[in-house]
C-alpha positions in Angstrom: -25.8 13.8 43.6 -27.5 11.1 41.5 -27.2 13.3 38.4 -23.5 14.0 39.1 -22.9 10.2 39.4 -24.8 9.6 36.1 -22.9 12.4 34.4 -19.6 10.9 35.6 -20.6 7.4 34.4 -21.5 8.8 31.0 -18.2 10.7 30.8 -16.4 7.5 31.9 -18.2 5.4 29.3 -17.5 8.0 26.6 -13.8 8.2 27.6 -13.6 4.4 27.6 -15.2 4.3 24.1 -12.6 6.9 22.9 -9.8 4.9 24.4 -11.0 1.7 22.7 -11.2 3.4 19.4 -7.7 4.9 19.8 -6.4 1.6 21.0 -7.8 -0.2 17.9 -6.3 2.5 15.6 -2.9 2.1 17.3 -3.1 -1.7 16.9 -4.0 -1.4 13.3 -1.2 1.1 12.7 1.3 -1.2 14.3 0.1 -4.1 12.3 0.4 -2.1 9.1 4.0 -1.1 10.1 4.8 -4.8 10.8 3.5 -5.8 7.4 5.5 -3.1 5.7 8.6 -4.1 7.6 8.1 -7.7 6.7 7.6 -6.8 3.0 10.8 -4.8 3.1 12.7 -7.7 4.6 11.2 -10.1 2.0 12.1 -7.8 -0.9 15.7 -7.4 0.4 16.0 -11.1 0.9 14.8 -11.8 -2.6 17.2 -9.2 -4.0 20.2 -10.7 -2.0 19.2 -14.2 -3.1 19.1 -13.2 -6.7 22.5 -11.5 -6.4 23.9 -14.5 -4.7 22.7 -16.8 -7.4 24.0 -14.5 -10.1 27.4 -14.3 -8.5 27.6 -18.1 -8.1 26.3 -18.7 -11.6 29.1 -16.6 -13.0 31.6 -18.4 -10.9 30.3 -21.8 -11.9 30.2 -20.8 -15.6 33.8 -19.6 -15.4 34.8 -22.9 -13.7 33.0 -24.9 -16.3 34.5 -23.0 -19.2 38.0 -23.5 -17.7 37.4 -27.2 -17.2 36.3 -27.6 -20.8 39.4 -25.7 -22.0 41.6 -27.9 -19.8 39.8 -31.0 -21.1 40.5 -29.9 -24.7 44.2 -29.3 -24.0 44.5 -32.7 -22.2 42.7 -34.4 -25.1 45.1 -32.9 -27.7 48.1 -33.8 -25.5 46.8 -37.4 -25.3 46.2 -37.6 -29.0 49.8 -36.4 -29.7 51.0 -39.0 -27.2 49.1 -41.7 -29.0 50.4 -40.6 -32.4 54.0 -40.6 -31.1 53.4 -44.0 -29.6 52.1 -45.7 -32.7 54.0 -43.8 -35.4 57.4 -43.1 -34.0 
């Protein structure tokens, strides 16, 4: 009876050790999966942010170019108005 109890205790201890090892492996695997998922989210966020900046950069550059053209047209119009005012 004593040897059966001892044998069961050893088996239980061995099973507990296996369970702890398996549990640790699962925890490590889940942590690795989380890190990989976070890395994917970070990479996608950086990509989206760069695309966003590029799109708005183009929009702002177009608006600035159009504003400069409009300024040049207005300046020419004002100069002609001044010429007409003083010379005619």
